[in-house]
VEXRO-192475 format. One record per residue (C-alpha): z, y, x. Coordinates in pm, 1 decimal, padded with zeros to 6 digits, m for minus. Example, Ala and Ser with C-alpha at 12.3 -4.5 7.8 and 13.67 -1.06 7.14 Angstrom:
MIVEX       up    north     east
MIVEX  00780.0 m00450.0  01230.0
MIVEX  00714.0 m00106.0  01367.0
// end
This chain:
MIVEX       up    north     east
MIVEX  00440.3  00088.5 m02523.9
MIVEX  00353.3 m00070.3 m02860.2
MIVEX  00099.8 m00353.8 m02869.2
MIVEX m00130.2 m00383.6 m03167.7
MIVEX m00317.9 m00711.9 m03205.0
MIVEX m00651.3 m00733.8 m03385.8
MIVEX m00772.2 m01070.9 m03516.5
MIVEX m01087.5 m01155.2 m03707.2
MIVEX m01072.1 m01290.6 m04057.9
MIVEX m01346.8 m01434.8 m04277.0
MIVEX m01558.1 m01194.7 m04478.1
MIVEX m01558.4 m00911.5 m04225.6
MIVEX m01185.1 m00849.8 m04247.9
MIVEX m00939.8 m00763.3 m03971.8
MIVEX m00579.3 m00875.1 m03939.1
MIVEX m00376.5 m00601.4 m03768.1
MIVEX m00044.8 m00717.4 m03623.9
MIVEX  00168.8 m00417.3 m03532.9
MIVEX  00514.9 m00530.9 m03432.3
MIVEX  00671.2 m00696.9 m03734.4
MIVEX  00414.1 m00558.8 m03978.0
MIVEX  00079.2 m00707.8 m04073.9
MIVEX m00209.4 m00532.7 m04236.7
MIVEX m00553.8 m00642.2 m04350.7
MIVEX m00840.0 m00395.7 m04315.6
MIVEX m01206.7 m00397.3 m04395.2
MIVEX m01455.3 m00354.4 m04115.0
MIVEX m01543.8 m00002.8 m04224.2
MIVEX m01179.9  00107.6 m04223.5
MIVEX m01100.0 m00004.1 m03870.2
MIVEX m01232.8  00298.7 m03669.8
MIVEX m01027.3  00544.1 m03875.4
MIVEX m00716.3  00328.0 m03835.6
MIVEX m00761.3  00292.9 m03459.1
MIVEX m00829.9  00664.1 m03419.0
MIVEX m00515.1  00757.9 m03609.9
MIVEX m00296.4  00520.2 m03408.2
MIVEX m00448.1  00646.5 m03084.2
MIVEX m00348.8  01001.8 m03173.4
MIVEX  00003.3  00895.4 m03271.9
MIVEX  00106.6  00659.2 m02991.8
MIVEX m00197.3  00539.3 m02793.0
MIVEX m00086.1  00173.4 m02816.5
MIVEX m00230.7 m00111.2 m02615.9
MIVEX m00498.6 m00271.8 m02833.0
MIVEX m00502.1 m00649.3 m02800.9
MIVEX m00821.6 m00833.0 m02895.7
MIVEX m01017.8 m01143.3 m02809.9
MIVEX m01298.6 m00972.1 m02617.0
MIVEX m01345.7 m00600.8 m02551.6
MIVEX m01723.1 m00640.5 m02564.5
MIVEX m01697.8 m00763.6 m02926.1
MIVEX m01470.3 m00485.3 m03053.7
MIVEX m01507.1 m00169.6 m02850.7
MIVEX m01880.8 m00086.4 m02878.6
MIVEX m01863.8 m00017.8 m03254.3
MIVEX m01548.9  00189.2 m03210.4
MIVEX m01729.0  00399.1 m02949.1
MIVEX m02025.7  00435.8 m03182.3
MIVEX m01784.9  00569.5 m03445.1
MIVEX m01653.4  00826.9 m03196.9
MIVEX m01330.4  00643.3 m03115.7
MIVEX m01211.6  00604.6 m02755.9
MIVEX m00908.0  00391.5 m02677.4
MIVEX m00685.2  00453.9 m02378.5
MIVEX m00560.2  00098.0 m02318.2
MIVEX m00637.8 m00255.6 m02417.6
MIVEX m00549.9 m00613.7 m02333.9
MIVEX m00855.6 m00839.1 m02318.7
MIVEX m00728.6 m01184.2 m02415.6
MIVEX m01041.1 m01371.5 m02308.4
MIVEX m01053.1 m01220.3 m01960.5
MIVEX m00680.4 m01254.5 m01906.2
MIVEX m00666.4 m01611.1 m02037.9
MIVEX m00926.0 m01727.1 m01784.6
MIVEX m00759.1 m01526.2 m01509.6
MIVEX m00418.0 m01681.7 m01580.1
MIVEX m00565.1 m02031.4 m01601.0
MIVEX m00646.5 m02008.7 m01228.3
MIVEX m00357.4 m01788.7 m01114.0
MIVEX m00130.1 m01992.2 m00881.8
MIVEX  00175.3 m01789.0 m00987.7
MIVEX  00122.7 m01857.3 m01360.5
MIVEX  00310.1 m02145.6 m01523.7
MIVEX  00028.8 m02323.6 m01707.8
MIVEX  00271.3 m02481.7 m01951.9
MIVEX  00341.6 m02138.7 m02100.4
MIVEX m00026.5 m02096.5 m02193.7
MIVEX m00030.8 m02416.2 m02399.2
MIVEX  00004.1 m02396.0 m02775.1
MIVEX m00180.7 m02342.8 m03100.6
MIVEX m00550.6 m02264.1 m03041.0
MIVEX m00509.1 m02258.3 m02660.3
MIVEX m00795.3 m02504.4 m02608.3
MIVEX m01024.1 m02275.5 m02808.2
MIVEX m00929.0 m01987.5 m02578.8
MIVEX m01020.9 m02209.5 m02283.4
MIVEX m01374.4 m02241.2 m02424.7
MIVEX m01423.4 m01880.1 m02534.5
MIVEX m01706.4 m01726.0 m02334.0
MIVEX m01817.4 m01365.0 m02294.2
MIVEX m02027.3 m01182.4 m02547.1
MIVEX m02398.7 m01179.7 m02478.6
MIVEX m02630.1 m00881.8 m02484.9
MIVEX m02773.7 m00968.1 m02825.6
MIVEX m02433.2 m00958.8 m02991.1
MIVEX m02424.8 m00591.9 m03077.1
MIVEX m02218.4 m00606.4 m03395.7
MIVEX m01843.4 m00580.7 m03415.5
MIVEX m01830.5 m00924.2 m03573.7
MIVEX m02118.6 m01095.0 m03399.6
MIVEX m02157.9 m01453.1 m03515.8
MIVEX m01930.4 m01671.8 m03307.9
MIVEX m01770.3 m01972.5 m03474.9
MIVEX m01535.4 m02024.3 m03182.0
MIVEX m01380.9 m01676.6 m03189.3
MIVEX m01358.6 m01658.2 m03568.9
MIVEX m00999.9 m01715.6 m03687.9
MIVEX m00846.6 m01690.7 m03338.2
MIVEX m00498.5 m01541.9 m03368.9
MIVEX m00465.1 m01258.8 m03117.7
MIVEX m00089.8 m01228.1 m03174.1
MIVEX m00021.7 m01592.0 m03083.6
MIVEX m00224.4 m01585.8 m02763.5
MIVEX m00088.7 m01243.5 m02667.7
MIVEX  00269.4 m01368.8 m02689.9
MIVEX  00186.0 m01660.0 m02458.8
MIVEX  00013.1 m01438.8 m02205.1
MIVEX  00288.1 m01175.2 m02201.8
MIVEX  00550.3 m01444.7 m02142.4
MIVEX  00342.1 m01611.8 m01870.5
MIVEX  00313.3 m01287.9 m01674.5
MIVEX  00679.1 m01188.2 m01730.5
MIVEX  00813.5 m01523.5 m01609.4
MIVEX  00586.2 m01539.8 m01305.1
MIVEX  00752.1 m01505.9 m00965.8
MIVEX  00494.4 m01234.5 m00897.6
MIVEX  00517.2 m01053.1 m01229.8
MIVEX  00458.6 m00703.7 m01089.0
MIVEX  00138.5 m00789.3 m00905.0
MIVEX  00005.1 m01017.4 m01175.9
MIVEX  00085.8 m00756.6 m01440.0
MIVEX m00110.4 m00495.9 m01244.9
MIVEX m00407.7 m00733.0 m01219.7
MIVEX m00399.2 m00807.1 m01593.8
MIVEX m00392.5 m00434.5 m01677.1
MIVEX m00672.2 m00354.4 m01430.7
MIVEX m00889.8 m00640.7 m01557.1
MIVEX m00858.2 m00517.2 m01915.6
MIVEX m00919.6 m00154.1 m01817.5
MIVEX m01235.8 m00269.4 m01643.2
MIVEX m01355.9 m00418.4 m01971.2
MIVEX m01315.6 m00075.6 m02136.3
MIVEX m01511.5  00085.3 m01853.2
MIVEX m01790.9 m00172.9 m01889.2
MIVEX m01830.7 m00100.7 m02259.9
MIVEX m01828.9  00275.3 m02199.1
MIVEX m02092.1  00244.1 m01924.4
MIVEX m02327.4  00069.5 m02165.0
MIVEX m02250.1  00310.6 m02447.3
MIVEX m02299.0  00628.5 m02242.4
MIVEX m02585.0  00493.3 m02030.0
MIVEX m02730.7  00622.1 m01705.6
MIVEX m02942.0  00937.1 m01763.9
MIVEX m03301.7  00821.7 m01737.9
MIVEX m03635.8  01003.5 m01728.6
MIVEX m03886.6  00754.4 m01859.7
MIVEX m04177.3  00983.3 m01772.6
MIVEX m04068.3  00988.4 m01406.5
MIVEX m04029.2  00610.4 m01407.6
MIVEX m04374.0  00552.9 m01558.6
MIVEX m04533.6  00798.1 m01314.3
MIVEX m04377.2  00601.4 m01030.3
MIVEX m04511.4  00275.1 m01175.3
MIVEX m04858.8  00425.9 m01210.4
MIVEX m04852.6  00545.6 m00849.5
MIVEX m04751.5  00207.4 m00708.8
MIVEX m04909.1 m00032.6 m00958.6
MIVEX m05181.8  00155.0 m01143.1
MIVEX m05221.9  00189.3 m01521.9
MIVEX m05013.0 m00031.1 m01747.9
MIVEX m05198.0 m00365.2 m01771.7
MIVEX m05258.8 m00570.3 m02081.5
MIVEX m05003.7 m00842.2 m02152.2
MIVEX m05021.4 m01127.3 m01900.4
MIVEX m05241.5 m00943.1 m01650.6
MIVEX m05160.3 m00802.8 m01307.5
MIVEX m05165.0 m00425.7 m01262.3
MIVEX m05476.2 m00289.9 m01090.7
MIVEX m05321.5 m00193.4 m00756.3
MIVEX m05133.8 m00521.4 m00736.9
MIVEX m05456.7 m00712.8 m00788.7
MIVEX m05622.9 m00503.5 m00516.1
MIVEX m05349.2 m00605.4 m00272.4
MIVEX m05391.6 m00968.1 m00376.8
MIVEX m05765.5 m00939.6 m00297.8
MIVEX m05684.2 m00802.0  00048.9
MIVEX m05456.8 m01099.5  00116.7
MIVEX m05722.2 m01345.2 m00005.3
MIVEX m05987.5 m01185.8  00214.2
MIVEX m05764.8 m01179.6  00524.3
MIVEX m05678.4 m01547.6  00476.7
MIVEX m06032.5 m01646.9  00374.1
MIVEX m05895.2 m01805.6  00055.1
MIVEX m06077.8 m01651.2 m00244.3
MIVEX m05881.2 m01845.4 m00507.8
MIVEX m05534.3 m01786.6 m00359.3
MIVEX m05252.9 m01698.4 m00598.0
MIVEX m05012.6 m01501.1 m00373.2
MIVEX m04735.0 m01549.1 m00628.6
MIVEX m04737.0 m01921.7 m00545.5
MIVEX m04529.0 m02001.3 m00237.8
MIVEX m04693.7 m02341.9 m00206.8
MIVEX m05047.2 m02199.3 m00206.7
MIVEX m04946.2 m01916.1  00022.7
MIVEX m04781.9 m02146.1  00277.6
MIVEX m05093.1 m02366.0  00283.7
MIVEX m05321.4 m02063.4  00332.7
MIVEX m05106.3 m01922.5  00613.4
MIVEX m05107.3 m02253.5  00799.8
MIVEX m05481.8 m02291.4  00749.1
MIVEX m05515.9 m01950.8  00916.5
MIVEX m05327.8 m02081.0  01219.4
MIVEX m04985.5 m01939.0  01132.7
MIVEX m04731.4 m02219.9  01168.1
MIVEX m04448.1 m02089.9  00952.9
MIVEX m04159.4 m02284.3  00796.2
MIVEX m04145.5 m02070.4  00480.4
MIVEX m04277.0 m01752.3  00318.0
MIVEX m03958.6 m01546.3  00328.6
MIVEX m03996.6 m01177.9  00404.0
MIVEX m03814.7 m01190.2  00740.3
MIVEX m04036.2 m01482.6  00847.3
MIVEX m04352.8 m01297.3  00749.7
MIVEX m04248.5 m00976.9  00929.2
MIVEX m04237.7 m01165.7  01259.7
MIVEX m04608.3 m01257.7  01228.7
MIVEX m04910.1 m01067.3  01357.2
MIVEX m05206.0 m01111.3  01123.1
MIVEX m05417.7 m00881.0  00901.7
MIVEX m05284.0 m01054.0  00589.0
MIVEX m04918.6 m00976.0  00652.6
MIVEX m04900.9 m00604.4  00569.3
MIVEX m05082.7 m00628.7  00232.2
MIVEX m04885.7 m00946.4  00154.3
MIVEX m04551.0 m00772.9  00211.2
MIVEX m04666.7 m00479.7 m00002.6
MIVEX m04780.5 m00722.0 m00271.8
MIVEX m04441.1 m00893.0 m00271.9
MIVEX m04250.5 m00566.1 m00299.8
MIVEX m04466.5 m00425.3 m00577.2
MIVEX m04480.6 m00755.6 m00766.6
MIVEX m04102.1 m00756.6 m00766.8
MIVEX m04099.5 m00403.1 m00905.5
MIVEX m04346.3 m00502.9 m01177.9
MIVEX m04145.6 m00807.7 m01278.9
MIVEX m03794.0 m00663.7 m01265.9
MIVEX m03826.5 m00289.9 m01334.7
MIVEX m04172.6 m00248.4 m01477.7
MIVEX m04294.8 m00139.7 m01819.9
MIVEX m04143.3 m00436.2 m02006.0
MIVEX m03801.7 m00367.1 m01852.1
MIVEX m03832.6 m00001.2 m01951.3
MIVEX m03921.6 m00092.2 m02310.9
MIVEX m03613.8 m00312.8 m02341.2
MIVEX m03345.8 m00124.5 m02149.0
MIVEX m03425.9  00248.0 m02155.2
MIVEX m03411.6  00434.0 m02483.0
MIVEX m03312.6  00784.5 m02581.6
MIVEX m03313.0  00913.3 m02227.1
MIVEX m03063.6  00651.2 m02107.7
MIVEX m03066.8  00323.5 m01916.0
MIVEX m02813.8  00098.7 m02091.3
MIVEX m02757.2 m00234.5 m01916.5
MIVEX m02479.2 m00470.6 m02018.0
MIVEX m02203.1 m00548.6 m01771.2
MIVEX m01988.3 m00860.1 m01746.8
MIVEX m01647.5 m00789.0 m01590.8
MIVEX m01521.2 m01075.9 m01375.8
MIVEX m01865.7 m01232.4 m01396.0
MIVEX m01802.5 m01372.4 m01048.3
MIVEX m01513.5 m01601.3 m00954.1
MIVEX m01390.9 m01335.0 m00710.3
MIVEX m01348.4 m01086.5 m00995.2
MIVEX m01659.8 m00889.2 m00908.9
MIVEX m01878.9 m00787.7 m01199.9
MIVEX m02216.2 m00928.8 m01291.3
MIVEX m02474.9 m00818.7 m01544.3
MIVEX m02564.6 m00978.6 m01876.5
MIVEX m02889.3 m00784.5 m01898.5
MIVEX m03085.6 m00495.7 m01753.5
MIVEX m03018.0 m00574.2 m01389.4
MIVEX m02736.0 m00322.0 m01362.1
MIVEX m02606.5 m00464.2 m01035.4
MIVEX m02947.2 m00494.2 m00869.4
MIVEX m03059.6 m00139.6 m00933.0
MIVEX m03332.3 m00097.5 m00667.1
MIVEX m03371.4  00223.5 m00471.9
MIVEX m03739.7  00236.9 m00559.7
MIVEX m03669.1  00332.3 m00924.5
MIVEX m03368.6  00557.3 m00863.8
MIVEX m03579.0  00877.3 m00873.9
MIVEX m03591.5  00826.9 m01253.2
MIVEX m03211.4  00849.5 m01283.2
MIVEX m03186.8  01225.5 m01335.0
MIVEX m02894.9  01422.3 m01476.5
MIVEX m02930.4  01617.8 m01798.8
MIVEX m03004.0  01989.5 m01782.1
MIVEX m02691.8  02172.1 m01665.0
MIVEX m02533.5  01844.6 m01552.2
MIVEX m02520.0  01658.1 m01219.8
MIVEX m02466.6  01307.2 m01092.7
MIVEX m02164.7  01268.7 m00867.4
MIVEX m02223.0  00961.1 m00651.4
MIVEX m01915.9  00833.0 m00466.3
MIVEX m01870.9  00522.8 m00257.8
MIVEX m01601.7  00374.9 m00037.8
MIVEX m01664.0  00331.0  00331.1
MIVEX m01608.4 m00022.9  00464.7
MIVEX m01409.9 m00143.8  00164.5
MIVEX m01349.7 m00506.6  00262.3
MIVEX m01231.8 m00447.3  00623.1
MIVEX m00983.7 m00191.0  00488.9
MIVEX m00868.5 m00438.9  00227.1
MIVEX m00816.3 m00697.1  00501.7
MIVEX m00592.7 m00453.4  00690.1
MIVEX m00387.8 m00379.4  00380.1
MIVEX m00337.2 m00731.4  00247.7
MIVEX m00256.1 m00877.8  00591.4
MIVEX m00014.9 m00598.8  00682.0
MIVEX m00188.0 m00563.6  01019.8
MIVEX m00073.2 m00221.2  01135.8
MIVEX m00310.7 m00210.1  01431.8
MIVEX m00612.2 m00259.2  01203.2
MIVEX m00464.0 m00014.5  00952.0
MIVEX m00439.9  00241.7  01231.1
MIVEX m00807.8  00190.3  01312.9
MIVEX m00885.6  00237.5  00943.0
MIVEX m00746.0  00592.3  00942.3
MIVEX m01049.8  00811.1  00898.6
MIVEX m01402.3  00774.2  00774.6
MIVEX m01523.3  00502.1  01014.5
MIVEX m01301.3  00198.6  01068.3
MIVEX m01539.5  00046.2  01322.3
MIVEX m01534.3  00360.0  01537.2
MIVEX m01156.6  00361.2  01497.9
MIVEX m01148.0  00016.7  01658.7
MIVEX m01349.9  00153.4  01949.8
MIVEX m01121.1  00456.9  01981.9
MIVEX m00817.7  00225.6  01988.4
MIVEX m00971.1  00033.8  02279.4
MIVEX m01015.2 m00291.6  02086.0
MIVEX m01389.9 m00316.6  02152.3
MIVEX m01651.4 m00140.4  02359.5
MIVEX m01894.7 m00045.0  02084.4
MIVEX m01906.1  00012.9  01712.4
MIVEX m02155.4 m00271.2  01677.9
MIVEX m01909.3 m00509.4  01846.3
MIVEX m01642.8 m00407.7  01595.1
MIVEX m01873.8 m00466.2  01300.5
MIVEX m01997.0 m00800.9  01430.6
MIVEX m01644.2 m00923.4  01490.3
MIVEX m01492.2 m00818.0  01158.0
MIVEX m01782.4 m00932.7  00942.9
MIVEX m01803.4 m01253.9  01142.0
MIVEX m01436.7 m01323.8  01076.2
MIVEX m01468.6 m01255.4  00703.9
MIVEX m01782.1 m01467.5  00664.3
MIVEX m01698.2 m01751.5  00902.3
MIVEX m01926.0 m01685.1  01200.1
MIVEX m01831.4 m01923.3  01480.5
MIVEX m02122.7 m01899.8  01723.4
MIVEX m02331.7 m01643.8  01905.6
MIVEX m02231.5 m01285.2  01966.8
MIVEX m02043.0 m01259.7  01639.6
MIVEX m01835.1 m01568.8  01722.4
MIVEX m01750.1 m01429.3  02066.7
MIVEX m01630.6 m01101.7  01915.6
MIVEX m01415.9 m01289.1  01661.9
MIVEX m01231.5 m01461.0  01947.1
MIVEX m01168.6 m01130.3  02125.5
MIVEX m01055.7 m00941.7  01814.6
MIVEX m00818.1 m01219.1  01708.9
MIVEX m00593.9 m01121.4  01999.8
MIVEX m00605.9 m00754.3  01903.5
MIVEX m00553.1 m00795.8  01528.2
MIVEX m00356.4 m01122.7  01498.3
MIVEX m00221.9 m01072.9  01144.1
MIVEX m00559.3 m00987.5  00990.6
MIVEX m00744.4 m01271.7  01157.5
MIVEX m00461.9 m01519.5  01094.0
MIVEX m00484.6 m01445.7  00720.1
MIVEX m00853.4 m01536.3  00723.4
MIVEX m00793.9 m01851.2  00925.2
MIVEX m00519.3 m01966.7  00687.3
MIVEX m00751.2 m01912.8  00390.6
MIVEX m01031.5 m02105.7  00561.6
MIVEX m00797.8 m02390.4  00660.6
MIVEX m00664.6 m02417.2  00306.3
MIVEX m01018.4 m02444.3  00174.0
MIVEX m01117.6 m02704.8  00432.0
MIVEX m00825.0 m02924.2  00328.1
MIVEX m00932.8 m02895.7 m00036.1
MIVEX m00671.1 m02645.5 m00148.1
MIVEX m00713.3 m02318.2 m00335.8
MIVEX m00634.1 m01962.0 m00229.0
MIVEX m00544.5 m01639.6 m00408.4
MIVEX m00607.1 m01269.2 m00385.4
MIVEX m00332.5 m01018.2 m00315.2
MIVEX m00266.1 m00954.4 m00684.6
MIVEX m00285.2 m01320.7 m00778.8
MIVEX m00637.5 m01424.2 m00883.7
MIVEX m00689.4 m01788.4 m00788.2
MIVEX m01001.1 m01941.0 m00640.6
MIVEX m01184.8 m02226.0 m00814.0
MIVEX m01125.8 m02573.7 m00677.6
MIVEX m01364.4 m02726.4 m00426.9
MIVEX m01504.5 m02950.2 m00701.7
MIVEX m01567.6 m02650.5 m00928.5
MIVEX m01733.2 m02450.8 m00652.5
MIVEX m01930.0 m02721.3 m00472.2
MIVEX m01934.1 m03018.4 m00708.9
MIVEX m01764.9 m03352.4 m00655.6
MIVEX m01889.3 m03622.8 m00421.3
MIVEX m01927.0 m03941.0 m00625.0
MIVEX m01982.0 m04184.2 m00337.8
MIVEX m01773.1 m04216.9 m00023.1
MIVEX m01966.1 m04017.0  00234.5
MIVEX m01741.3 m03878.6  00510.7
MIVEX m02010.2 m03655.5  00664.2
MIVEX m02109.5 m03505.0  00334.3
MIVEX m01747.7 m03454.5  00234.8
MIVEX m01667.8 m03284.6  00568.0
MIVEX m01968.1 m03053.5  00527.6
MIVEX m01859.6 m02969.5  00173.7
MIVEX m01505.6 m02885.9  00289.5
MIVEX m01634.4 m02661.9  00570.3
MIVEX m01855.9 m02475.6  00324.2
MIVEX m01563.8 m02433.6  00086.9
MIVEX m01351.0 m02308.8  00376.0
MIVEX m01606.2 m02035.6  00445.3
MIVEX m01590.8 m01948.2  00077.0
MIVEX m01210.5 m01929.8  00063.4
MIVEX m01205.6 m01723.1  00383.8
MIVEX m01414.4 m01456.8  00212.4
MIVEX m01266.3 m01503.6 m00136.2
MIVEX m00928.4 m01356.9 m00044.8
MIVEX m01083.9 m01035.3  00088.2
MIVEX m01369.5 m00991.9 m00156.8
MIVEX m01142.1 m01069.4 m00450.8
MIVEX m00876.1 m00823.9 m00337.7
MIVEX m01148.7 m00564.4 m00284.1
MIVEX m01257.2 m00618.4 m00644.9
MIVEX m00896.4 m00565.2 m00755.2
MIVEX m00873.4 m00239.1 m00563.6
MIVEX m01200.9 m00122.9 m00720.0
MIVEX m01074.6 m00208.3 m01070.5
MIVEX m00762.3  00001.4 m01012.7
MIVEX m00984.8  00281.9 m00882.2
MIVEX m01217.1  00298.5 m01181.8
MIVEX m00930.8  00248.6 m01429.8
MIVEX m00748.8  00553.3 m01295.2
MIVEX m01070.8  00752.4 m01252.2
MIVEX m01172.9  00681.9 m01612.0
MIVEX m00858.9  00851.5 m01740.8
MIVEX m00880.6  01142.8 m01497.4
MIVEX m01237.3  01215.0 m01609.0
MIVEX m01137.7  01208.6 m01975.8
MIVEX m00871.8  01472.0 m01918.2
MIVEX m01111.5  01690.9 m01717.2
MIVEX m01319.8  01757.7 m02025.9
MIVEX m01258.1  01980.7 m02322.1
MIVEX m01226.0  01839.5 m02672.1
MIVEX m01518.3  01620.3 m02763.8
MIVEX m01660.6  01267.9 m02741.5
MIVEX m01707.0  01064.2 m02425.8
MIVEX m02058.0  01196.0 m02354.2
MIVEX m01942.8  01560.0 m02374.2
MIVEX m01697.0  01511.2 m02087.7
MIVEX m01743.4  01391.3 m01729.3
MIVEX m01791.0  01015.4 m01760.8
MIVEX m01880.7  00709.1 m01559.6
MIVEX m02241.1  00592.2 m01587.1
MIVEX m02269.2  00330.8 m01310.2
MIVEX m02040.9  00100.2 m01111.0
MIVEX m02133.4 m00135.7 m00828.4
MIVEX m01842.3 m00295.1 m00638.1
MIVEX m01755.9  00003.7 m00416.6
MIVEX m01973.3  00276.4 m00567.6
MIVEX m01949.1  00477.9 m00887.7
MIVEX m02181.1  00736.1 m01040.0
MIVEX m02039.5  01002.8 m01270.9
MIVEX m02238.4  01224.5 m01507.0
MIVEX m02068.7  01563.0 m01525.4
MIVEX m02131.5  01926.0 m01618.5
MIVEX m02242.3  02103.7 m01300.6
MIVEX m01945.7  02342.5 m01306.1
MIVEX m01704.3  02044.7 m01302.6
MIVEX m01860.3  01869.6 m01000.9
MIVEX m01594.8  01978.3 m00751.9
MIVEX m01314.3  01868.1 m00983.9
MIVEX m01487.9  01532.3 m01037.2
MIVEX m01512.1  01467.7 m00662.2
MIVEX m01141.3  01550.2 m00628.6
MIVEX m01059.5  01314.4 m00917.0
MIVEX m01251.8  01028.8 m00753.1
MIVEX m01060.0  01076.5 m00427.6
MIVEX m00724.3  01105.8 m00602.9
MIVEX m00798.5  00786.5 m00797.5
MIVEX m00881.4  00605.8 m00471.7
MIVEX m00547.4  00712.8 m00325.3
MIVEX m00369.4  00595.7 m00640.2
MIVEX m00543.2  00257.3 m00623.6
MIVEX m00440.4  00217.1 m00259.4
MIVEX m00077.0  00294.7 m00339.8
MIVEX m00076.8  00050.1 m00633.1
MIVEX m00238.4 m00242.1 m00452.8
MIVEX m00101.0 m00200.4 m00099.7
MIVEX  00253.7 m00090.4 m00157.6
MIVEX  00395.3 m00191.3  00180.5
MIVEX  00129.5 m00032.0  00401.6
MIVEX m00063.9  00291.8  00359.0
MIVEX m00439.1  00231.0  00389.4
MIVEX m00704.4  00501.0  00391.7
MIVEX m00999.3  00453.8  00155.9
MIVEX m01221.8  00752.2  00239.8
MIVEX m01493.4  00831.5 m00012.0
MIVEX m01829.9  00985.4  00054.0
MIVEX m01953.1  01201.1 m00233.2
MIVEX m02293.7  01344.7 m00319.1
MIVEX m02354.9  01593.0 m00598.9
MIVEX m02720.0  01553.5 m00699.3
MIVEX m02964.0  01584.8 m00986.5
MIVEX m03133.7  01252.3 m00907.5
MIVEX m02961.2  00930.6 m00801.8
MIVEX m03231.1  00884.5 m00537.8
MIVEX m03100.3  01191.2 m00355.2
MIVEX m02746.5  01061.7 m00305.1
MIVEX m02642.4  01122.6  00054.1
MIVEX m02920.0  01375.3  00108.7
MIVEX m02909.9  01755.1  00107.0
MIVEX m03008.5  01973.1 m00057.4
MIVEX m03037.9  01816.2 m00405.4
MIVEX m03386.8  01821.4 m00556.9
MIVEX m03498.2  02071.2 m00818.6
MIVEX m03614.8  01885.4 m01129.8
MIVEX m03815.8  02055.8 m01400.8
// end
């Protein structure tokens, strides 16, 4: 497959390196060039950061099939244990070390960035290709590099297409829970009414319930000896102030995070368009650069409504991380339990535990480092039943506790203990031991969560292409397309008559991802799927009728 490198030049020019040929183009000529090359050969486009190049191509009606994101891959290879770091050294390599992701405000193709200006894509690409090829784990690392870059394409397309959004439904919901839109700097009417109820119940007329310090003082003055004002602490109390206080907290959060100001900034033209940051977490999981894409609360989901004649297909993977643990450890007993929709019930059926709750407590306890209580007891029992799976977690934890790093199945490396927890400047054995134990809990979970993120990247990369080929001729928005992704869940906007084919595509892509990532052991990744008009109705039947 040909690789075409794009580099920025001063004055809004582009250097195109295509094999042995070089070509300079103006900014306005690039979409036509890319579109023509896509139709001819569909090469792999190599650029510094997908988020800086792809949005304007999409806006011009150009979709690319493949890319290589040099920024993402450079940082990935810098931590990959199987990558020879000497091969990444060379001209401009230190500048690639410092290159950060685009930010939400950088909407232009050539957003101002002194660091990325003049970076030679062809030079860095050659180093990265050689580093992967000469790795002792070239096949796995190559798959991770391709999946990471495909994820960057998906992220840009999610923002471009946007989640269908009914602003009138959203504002009606806000009015119901908060009252009319308040003037700038003021609390909404119904929120202030709840605050008054809390003040009256605590006999503190001047209380600001947004202040944890004031609230803690008022609660203690009322005879409630509480260590903090966290929701789970408050729910355990019996007092007339608690119910309105919990309601106040919930609605204040809605006002601050998904209220009118959020709507003004992030929902336009019938779409919610957040910005995603692939590999925003050290495990490879995504984060959000704006809009709160990955903390999309259920309370506002009724406003996510498909267009007329279209539906939302909501699919998610059941028990992703325990299944990943079975696959990466090669534990055939746990893989057998994972056959079917409910891995935990499979463990019960296999006679490993007495109840589904025991299975869940034991597996989650092992992955998150629980050593005491009921969860710790179940970990000890399940270790005998699933020795390979639990040994993998123990090795990862031990490596972290001794200050070493670990890696995912495809080769992503963990940060060092100093990166993750900070260095200890003074000799303090107790503090150092505590830091190592905490890092060991992190590395224990890193190997599973990171490999789960890799599986999910392979899933959405394959699904993206399947959806494109399901549609007739036309742009991205005219075909079934992804509109939301959250770790183990995707939402697809599709013409209603294509819903069944979309569900099948999501399941086929999951099977493909499993075969790619876990080549030695077949692991089931069953998907639940809901075909709905509103995101809020996912998992419920029948779907709502929306006017």
